[in-house]
KENU-177155 format. One line per 4 residues: number of its first residue (from 1); their letters; for each residue y, z, x negated of N, C-alpha, C, O. Coordinates in steps of 0.1 Angstrom, whole numbers. Each point is the difference from the previous one (the first is absolute). Example, Ala and Ser with C-alpha at 12.3 -4.5 7.8 and 13.67 -1.06 7.14 Angstrom:
2
1) AS) -57:78:-132:12:0:9:12:0:-9:0:7:-10 | 11:-14:14:11:0:-9:11:8:8:11:1:-5
END
This chain:
263
1) MEMK) -509:87:-64:3:-13:11:-19:1:5:-10:0:-7 | 13:-1:21:-15:-3:6:2:-17:2:11:-5:4 | -20:-2:-7:-2:-13:3:-5:-1:9:-12:1:1 | 22:-5:12:-4:-3:15:7:-14:4:11:-2:-3
5) LDLS) -19:-7:11:8:-13:0:3:7:20:-9:3:8 | 21:-2:-5:3:4:13:10:-12:6:5:-7:-9 | -3:4:18:10:-10:7:2:8:15:8:-6:8 | -13:16:-5:-1:3:13:15:-1:7:10:4:-7
9) GKLA) -8:-9:17:12:-4:3:8:-10:-2:11:1:5 | -13:-10:-13:3:-11:-5:-5:-12:9:-11:-1:6 | 21:-8:-6:-5:-14:10:1:-9:-11:9:-1:-8 | -24:-9:9:-2:-10:-10:-2:-9:7:-8:1:10
13) LVTA) 15:-16:-14:-1:-12:6:-8:-7:-10:5:-2:-11 | -18:-3:16:-6:-12:-11:-3:-8:6:-7:2:10 | 14:-18:-16:0:-9:3:-13:-8:1:-4:0:-12 | -4:-8:20:-10:-10:1:-11:11:-6:-5:0:-11
17) STKG) 3:10:21:-7:17:-5:-15:-6:15:-3:9:7 | -2:-21:-5:-9:1:11:-16:-3:-9:-11:1:6 | 11:-3:-21:-12:-5:-7:7:4:-13:11:4:-2 | -23:-5:-7:2:-1:-16:11:11:-3:0:10:7
21) IGFA) 7:-11:-16:5:9:-10:11:6:13:4:12:0 | -1:-20:8:12:9:7:-6:6:9:7:10:2 | -18:-10:6:-9:11:5:-2:11:-6:0:11:7 | -4:-9:-24:-3:8:-9:11:5:0:0:12:4
25) CARG) 11:-17:-6:15:8:1:2:10:11:1:12:-1 | -2:-16:9:0:5:10:-5:15:6:5:10:2 | -21:-15:0:-9:9:-4:-2:11:-6:-6:10:5 | 13:-12:-21:3:12:-9:10:5:3:-2:13:-2
29) LASV) 16:-17:7:10:6:6:-5:9:8:4:11:-2 | -11:-11:10:0:4:16:-9:14:-10:4:11:2 | -14:-14:-10:-10:10:-6:7:11:-5:-4:12:1 | 19:-16:-9:10:9:-3:9:6:9:10:8:-4
33) GANV) -13:-10:18:13:8:7:13:-13:3:10:4:4 | -12:-12:-6:9:-11:3:0:-5:16:-11:-4:4 | 21:5:6:-1:-8:11:1:-17:-2:9:-4:-7 | -18:-5:11:1:-12:-6:2:-8:12:-3:3:12
37) VING) 10:-16:-16:6:-13:11:-12:-10:-9:-1:-3:-12 | -7:-1:24:-8:-14:-5:4:-10:4:5:-1:11 | -5:-9:-22:6:-12:4:-8:-12:-3:-7:0:-11 | 6:-11:20:-7:-12:-3:4:-12:12:4:5:11
41) RKPE) -5:-16:-11:4:-8:8:-3:1:18:7:0:9 | -18:2:-9:-5:2:13:-10:15:4:-6:8:-7 | 8:-9:22:2:13:4:-15:9:0:-2:12:0 | -7:-22:0:-13:2:0:-5:8:-10:-7:10:3
45) PVNA) 10:-15:-17:-8:7:-10:7:13:-4:-5:10:-5 | 24:-11:8:5:10:0:-1:14:7:4:11:-4 | -10:-13:16:-2:8:10:-10:10:-9:2:12:-3 | -16:-23:-2:-13:4:-2:5:9:-13:-7:10:-1
49) VVEQ) 15:-12:-8:1:8:-11:9:10:2:-1:10:-7 | 9:-10:17:8:14:8:-12:10:4:-2:11:-4 | -7:-18:15:-9:12:3:-11:5:-12:-4:12:-2 | 0:-23:-3:-10:6:-15:5:9:-6:-6:11:0
53) IGKE) 18:-13:-7:9:12:-7:6:11:4:3:9:-7 | -2:-10:19:8:11:9:-16:9:4:0:13:1 | -12:-21:1:-11:12:3:-3:10:-12:-3:12:-1 | 3:-22:-8:-5:2:-20:11:15:3:-5:11:1
57) FPKV) 19:-14:-2:8:9:-3:7:4:13:8:-9:3 | -9:20:5:0:6:11:19:1:-1:9:-4:7 | -10:13:-20:12:6:-1:11:-5:-4:9:8:-3 | -8:-22:3:11:-6:-5:4:-13:12:-10:-4:6
61) TVTG) 21:-2:-4:0:-7:13:-2:-13:-6:7:-3:-10 | -16:-7:14:2:-14:-4:4:-8:12:-5:0:11 | 16:-7:-16:4:-12:13:2:-13:-5:0:0:-12 | 1:-9:17:-4:-18:-2:10:-6:3:5:3:10
65) VPVD) 2:-13:-19:11:-11:7:-10:-12:-9:-5:-1:-11 | 6:-9:26:-9:-9:-5:8:-10:1:2:-5:11 | 5:0:-21:14:-9:-5:-7:-7:-7:-11:2:-4 | 20:-15:2:-2:-9:-14:11:-1:-5:9:-8:5
69) LGNK) -8:16:-18:12:5:-6:6:-14:-10:11:1:-5 | -18:-14:4:2:-14:-8:12:-4:6:1:-12:0 | 8:21:7:10:-8:3:11:12:4:-3:12:1 | 19:-19:1:9:14:3:-3:6:14:1:12:2
73) QGVD) -5:-20:9:-2:6:13:-13:10:-1:-1:9:9 | -8:-9:-17:-9:6:-1:3:14:-6:-6:10:3 | 14:-12:-10:6:10:-10:9:10:11:-2:13:0 | 7:-17:6:10:4:7:-6:8:15:5:10:6
77) HMLA) -14:-17:-3:-11:7:8:-5:14:-4:0:10:7 | -4:-13:-21:-4:16:-5:10:11:-3:-1:13:-1 | 9:-21:-1:11:12:-2:5:6:13:4:11:0 | -5:-19:11:2:8:10:-10:9:7:0:9:9
81) AVPE) -8:-14:-16:-18:8:5:3:14:-7:-2:11:6 | 7:-12:-20:-1:10:-9:10:0:-9:1:-5:-11 | 9:11:18:15:-2:-7:2:4:-15:5:-6:-9 | -12:23:8:-2:0:-12:-16:8:-8:-9:3:7
85) VDIL) 8:-2:-21:-12:2:-5:2:6:-8:12:1:-5 | -24:9:0:4:9:-16:-6:-7:-9:0:4:-12 | -7:-13:17:-16:-6:-13:2:-16:9:-1:-3:11 | 5:-6:-25:-2:-14:2:-9:-6:-7:2:-1:-12
89) INNL) -12:-4:17:-11:-12:-10:-2:-15:2:-8:-7:7 | 17:3:-13:3:-18:1:-13:-2:-4:-1:-2:-12 | -10:0:19:-16:-7:-2:1:-10:8:-11:-4:2 | 20:-3:4:-5:-14:5:1:-15:-9:11:-3:-5
93) AVIS) -20:-2:5:0:-9:-8:-11:-12:4:-10:1:6 | 15:-13:-12:-9:-13:2:-1:-6:-10:10:-1:-7 | -21:-6:3:-5:-5:-10:-2:-9:2:-7:-2:10 | 12:-13:-21:-6:-10:-1:-1:-6:-13:8:1:-9
97) EKPV) -21:-7:8:-6:-3:-15:5:-12:-10:-2:-3:-11 | 10:-3:22:3:-13:-9:9:0:-13:8:9:-2 | -8:-18:-6:8:3:-11:16:-6:2:3:-10:7 | 6:17:-12:14:-2:4:2:-18:3:1:-4:11
101) MEEA) -1:-2:-22:-2:-14:2:-9:-9:11:-1:-13:-1 | -5:20:9:-11:-6:13:7:7:11:-3:-3:12 | 13:14:-15:2:8:14:12:-3:6:11:-1:-4 | -17:-1:20:12:-8:6:16:9:-1:2:8:-8
105) DETF) 7:-12:18:13:8:-1:0:6:9:8:9:0 | -17:-12:10:-2:7:13:-5:18:-3:5:11:3 | -18:-16:-13:-3:10:-3:3:12:-5:-4:10:4 | 15:-13:-16:10:5:-8:9:10:12:1:12:3
109) VRLF) 4:-23:3:8:12:12:-4:8:10:5:11:3 | -15:-16:2:-11:10:6:-2:11:-5:2:11:6 | -9:-11:-20:-4:12:-6:14:7:-4:1:13:2 | 6:-19:-6:13:11:-3:3:8:13:3:12:0
113) ELNF) -3:-20:11:5:7:11:-10:13:3:4:10:6 | -18:-14:-10:-8:7:4:-4:17:-12:-1:12:2 | 0:-20:-11:-1:12:-11:15:4:-6:-1:11:-4 | 8:-14:3:10:4:-7:12:1:12:6:11:-1
117) MSSL) 0:-18:11:7:3:4:-2:12:12:10:7:1 | -21:-6:5:-5:11:7:6:15:-7:7:8:5 | -13:-9:-17:-1:12:-9:17:3:-5:5:11:-2 | 1:-22:3:18:4:-2:4:1:16:11:7:1
121) RLSR) -14:-10:8:6:6:11:1:11:4:10:6:4 | -27:-2:-7:-2:16:5:3:10:-10:3:11:4 | -3:-13:-20:8:6:-10:14:4:5:3:11:4 | 6:-24:-3:15:4:3:2:9:12:9:9:1
125) AYLP) -23:-13:12:7:6:10:-6:16:-1:5:8:8 | -11:-3:-14:-8:13:-5:7:10:-7:2:12:3 | 0:-21:-18:10:8:-7:5:7:4:-6:11:2 | 20:-11:4:11:10:0:-3:10:9:9:8:-1
129) AMLK) -16:-5:8:-4:11:7:-9:7:-9:3:12:0 | -13:-16:-8:-6:8:-10:12:3:-10:3:12:1 | 6:-19:-11:10:7:-5:9:9:7:9:6:-6 | -9:-5:17:11:12:16:-6:12:-5:4:10:-6
133) KNWG) -18:-17:13:-12:18:-6:0:3:-10:0:12:-2 | 0:-22:-9:-1:4:-15:-18:3:-1:-4:11:-5 | -6:-22:10:-11:5:-3:-6:-17:11:2:-4:11 | -10:-2:-22:-4:-12:5:-12:-4:-11:0:2:-12
137) RIVF) -8:-10:19:-10:-12:-8:1:-11:2:0:-2:12 | 2:-10:-19:-2:-11:4:-10:-2:-16:3:2:-11 | -18:-10:19:-10:-4:-13:2:-13:2:4:-2:11 | -6:-11:-18:-4:-15:3:-16:-3:-4:-4:9:-8
141) SGSI) -3:-16:10:-12:-7:-3:2:-9:-6:5:-10:5 | -8:10:-19:2:-7:-7:-13:-7:-6:-11:4:1 | 14:-17:-6:-11:-6:-7:5:-1:-16:11:-1:-5 | -27:3:-1:2:-6:-12:-4:-15:-5:-6:-3:-11
145) SALS) 11:-4:23:-1:-16:0:16:-2:-4:3:-9:-8 | 5:16:15:12:0:-5:3:1:-15:10:-6:-3 | -19:12:-9:7:1:-11:-12:-6:-8:0:3:-11 | -9:-11:16:-6:-13:-7:4:-12:-6:8:-7:6
149) GRVS) -12:2:-16:5:-12:-7:-5:-10:5:3:-10:-7 | -12:7:17:-6:-9:1:6:-7:14:9:5:7 | -17:-17:-5:10:-8:10:-3:5:15:-12:0:6 | 21:3:-2:0:4:16:10:-2:7:8:-5:-8
153) GAYP) -1:6:19:0:-2:12:8:8:4:4:9:-8 | 0:-9:26:15:4:7:-8:14:1:9:9:2 | -22:-3:-2:-2:11:1:8:14:-9:6:10:3 | -12:-18:-19:4:11:-9:18:1:-3:7:9:-3
157) ITKI) -7:-20:5:16:-1:-2:7:8:11:10:7:-3 | -14:-6:13:6:10:14:-3:12:-7:9:7:-4 | -21:-3:3:-3:14:-7:10:3:-15:3:12:0 | 2:-16:-9:10:-2:-6:12:3:0:7:6:-8
161) AQLH) -3:-12:19:12:4:8:3:12:7:11:5:3 | -25:-1:-2:-1:12:8:3:11:-11:7:10:2 | -13:-12:-15:2:9:-11:14:6:-5:3:10:-5 | 4:-21:8:15:-4:-3:11:12:9:9:7:-4
165) LARS) -15:-11:17:1:9:15:0:12:-4:9:9:0 | -20:-8:-2:-4:17:0:10:9:-9:6:11:1 | -6:-21:-12:9:5:-10:13:1:1:7:8:-7 | -2:-16:14:16:-1:3:-1:12:10:7:10:-2
169) LAEY) -16:-11:13:1:13:7:2:12:-1:7:7:7 | -16:-2:-21:-1:10:-9:13:8:-4:1:12:-1 | 10:-23:-1:13:5:-6:5:5:7:6:9:-5 | -5:-11:19:6:5:12:-2:14:3:8:6:6
173) TRGT) -20:-1:-10:-6:12:1:2:11:-11:-6:11:0 | 14:-14:-10:2:7:-15:7:14:7:8:1:9 | -12:9:-15:4:16:0:-4:5:15:3:11:5 | -10:-20:2:-10:7:13:-11:1:0:-5:-3:-11
177) AVTV) -2:5:22:-16:6:2:-4:-13:7:-9:-1:8 | 16:-10:-12:-8:-12:8:-5:-9:-11:9:-4:-8 | -22:-1:6:-6:-6:-7:-4:-13:4:-6:1:11 | 7:-14:-16:-6:-15:1:-8:-1:-14:3:4:-11
181) NTVM) -17:-10:16:-12:-5:-12:-8:-8:6:-4:0:11 | 1:-9:-20:-8:-8:1:-16:2:-4:-2:5:-11 | -11:-7:20:-10:-1:-6:-6:-12:-3:0:-9:9 | -5:7:-21:-7:-14:-2:-11:-1:2:-6:6:-8
185) IGAT) -2:-12:18:-12:-4:3:-5:-11:-4:6:-10:0 | -22:15:-7:-8:-15:-3:-9:-5:9:3:-6:11 | -16:10:-17:-10:-9:6:-6:11:6:-4:11:-6 | 3:-15:23:-2:16:10:-6:-9:9:3:-12:3
189) HTPT) -16:24:5:-4:-6:11:5:2:12:0:11:5 | 5:-23:1:6:3:10:-8:-13:11:-6:-9:-5 | 8:10:18:-5:-14:7:3:-10:-5:-9:-8:-1 | 22:4:-2:3:-12:-6:-6:-7:-13:-3:-11:-3
193) SDKM) 4:23:-5:-3:-2:-13:-17:-2:0:-6:-9:-6 | 0:18:15:-13:-2:0:-7:-13:9:-13:-3:0 | 20:-3:5:-1:-13:13:3:-10:-15:-8:-10:-1 | 17:12:-10:-2:-13:-8:-15:2:-9:-9:-9:0
197) VADK) 9:18:-6:-11:7:-6:-15:-6:5:-9:-3:-8 | 9:2:23:-11:-5:10:1:-14:-4:-9:-6:-6 | 23:1:11:-1:-15:3:-3:-7:-19:-9:-7:-2 | 16:10:-6:-4:-3:-15:-15:5:0:-6:-9:-4
201) AVEK) 1:16:6:-15:0:-3:-10:-8:6:-12:-1:-4 | 17:-6:17:-6:-5:6:2:-13:-5:-9:-8:3 | 23:0:-15:2:-12:-2:-8:1:-13:-6:-10:-5 | 5:23:-2:-9:-1:-13:-13:2:-1:-8:-1:-9
205) GLTI) 6:5:21:-14:6:2:-7:9:-10:-9:-1:-9 | 16:11:13:0:15:-7:-4:12:13:-1:0:12 | -1:8:-21:2:14:7:10:5:5:9:-8:-4 | -7:15:9:16:7:2:1:6:-18:5:-4:-10
209) PETE) -14:17:14:4:6:-16:2:-12:-13:10:0:-7 | -20:-9:5:1:-10:-11:16:-8:-1:5:-3:-10 | 1:2:28:13:-8:1:10:12:-3:11:-4:-4 | -11:16:3:7:9:-2:4:2:-15:11:2:-4
213) RWFL) -24:-5:-3:0:3:-14:6:-12:-4:9:0:-9 | -13:-12:15:8:-12:-6:16:0:2:7:-5:-9 | -2:9:20:14:3:3:7:8:-12:9:-2:-7 | -18:15:8:7:4:-11:4:-5:-12:11:2:-6
217) QQIH) -22:-9:1:2:-3:-14:11:-14:-3:6:-3:-10 | -6:-5:24:10:-11:0:14:7:2:10:-5:-4 | -9:16:10:12:4:6:2:14:-9:9:0:-8 | -14:7:9:5:15:-3:-13:2:-12:-8:8:4
221) PLID) 5:-14:-17:-8:5:-7:1:14:-5:-10:6:-2 | 22:-1:2:0:18:-6:-7:5:10:-6:9:-6 | 2:-10:18:-6:8:8:-14:-3:3:-6:-10:-3 | 1:22:9:-17:-3:3:-4:1:14:-11:-4:3
225) RIAD) 19:8:4:-5:-1:11:14:-3:11:10:-6:-3 | -12:10:15:12:-9:13:1:16:6:-10:5:4 | 21:1:-5:7:15:5:0:-3:17:2:-11:6 | -5:21:-3:0:6:16:12:0:6:7:9:-5
229) AEEV) -1:-14:13:10:6:9:5:11:-3:11:-1:-6 | -17:13:7:1:13:5:5:7:-15:7:11:0 | -12:-20:-15:1:4:-12:17:-1:-1:7:8:-5 | -2:-21:13:11:-6:-3:12:11:12:10:7:-3
233) ANLV) -12:-7:9:9:10:11:-3:10:-6:11:6:2 | -17:2:-9:1:16:-8:12:0:-8:8:9:1 | -6:-20:-9:14:3:-9:14:-3:10:11:5:-2 | -16:-14:16:8:-3:10:7:12:7:12:2:2
237) VYLS) -24:6:2:1:13:6:7:12:-8:8:7:5 | -12:-6:-22:9:9:-7:16:-3:-2:9:8:0 | -9:-21:-2:15:-4:0:9:2:10:12:-1:-2 | -19:3:13:7:5:13:0:12:2:3:3:12
241) TPLA) -6:6:-19:2:17:0:10:5:-9:5:-7:-9 | -1:21:11:9:5:-8:-4:0:-17:8:3:-9 | -19:-7:8:-10:6:-13:6:-10:-6:6:4:-10 | -3:-19:13:4:-7:-5:17:-3:-5:6:-11:-2
245) SATN) -1:22:2:13:-1:3:10:-5:-14:12:-3:1 | -22:4:-14:9:-7:-10:-3:-10:-5:0:-2:-12 | -5:-6:24:-7:-17:-4:9:-5:10:0:5:12 | 8:-13:-15:10:-7:4:5:-17:-5:4:1:-12
249) GAVM) -3:-9:16:2:-14:-5:-17:-5:-6:0:-11:-5 | -9:16:5:-12:-3:-9:-9:-11:3:-5:-1:12 | 2:-5:-19:-15:-10:2:-9:9:-1:0:6:-11 | -8:-2:18:-16:4:-3:-12:-3:5:-2:-3:12
253) SADG) -7:4:-23:-10:-11:1:-11:6:9:-2:12:-4 | -6:-15:14:-14:1:4:-8:-13:0:-5:-6:10 | 6:2:-21:-9:-18:-3:-14:5:-9:-8:-8:-5 | 7:16:4:-15:6:-10:2:-3:-15:-9:-1:-7
257) GAQE) 24:-2:2:4:-4:-14:2:-17:-1:3:-5:-11 | -6:-3:22:2:-15:-2:19:1:-3:5:-10:-4 | -1:16:6:18:-9:-1:-3:0:-13:-6:8:-7 | 17:-24:2:1:-3:-10:13:3:-6:2:0:-12
261) TIL) 6:1:20:15:1:-8:9:8:13:-4:0:12 | 15:7:-17:6:9:12:16:-2:-7:4:-2:-11 | 5:2:24:11:-2:-3:9:11:-8:12:-2:-3
END
């Protein structure tokens, strides 16, 4: 059998795809022939990414829907603009670093709306058509922080909820060609994480490489480098293709070996 990644004719929506891992996923999907919907809150970055990926891969159609998916109205707007998709990448997530005893109630509510409810609402809306067509892919961007035994706050709690959501959705796909999977992400270069490292470098009086080493030793001692967003996107793209037909309800790792435990 020829091992070829090919999503020609498929339509993929990647939430929060104007930068970081979301952008890398959108670009990766376009590179193997998928038509891609770019999403972000503001029109300017969405339009810029649509133009960038469209120029790089002129054989695919790249469109944009600038909308905040952190509320039901935003999701309804997305569904009106894009009623059906073949591939849904639930990538939207906002991080909060405070431990659970210090986090405000409002932050928990906000992050559940953004990180969990957006993926729940979109998945419930798009899954029925996938099942009817007997083909589809839903991939969640997970986080190894959800499986850590360390003191944590709202963000990893929303990500552990996503893990159970993904597994529950996979139950609906039994006997079909639709799959639902989660990619567990560890330390990865993104604009947000790189800024956190830069800020910490200033705070500790270290260089960026020194700060990255300190960060890995403190948080991810089993790995010795921070991954690139494209490395995570490679696994997301694979799971989105027909080649991954036997992988369903799975928790896959793109964390460089940092994961401590698994469901």
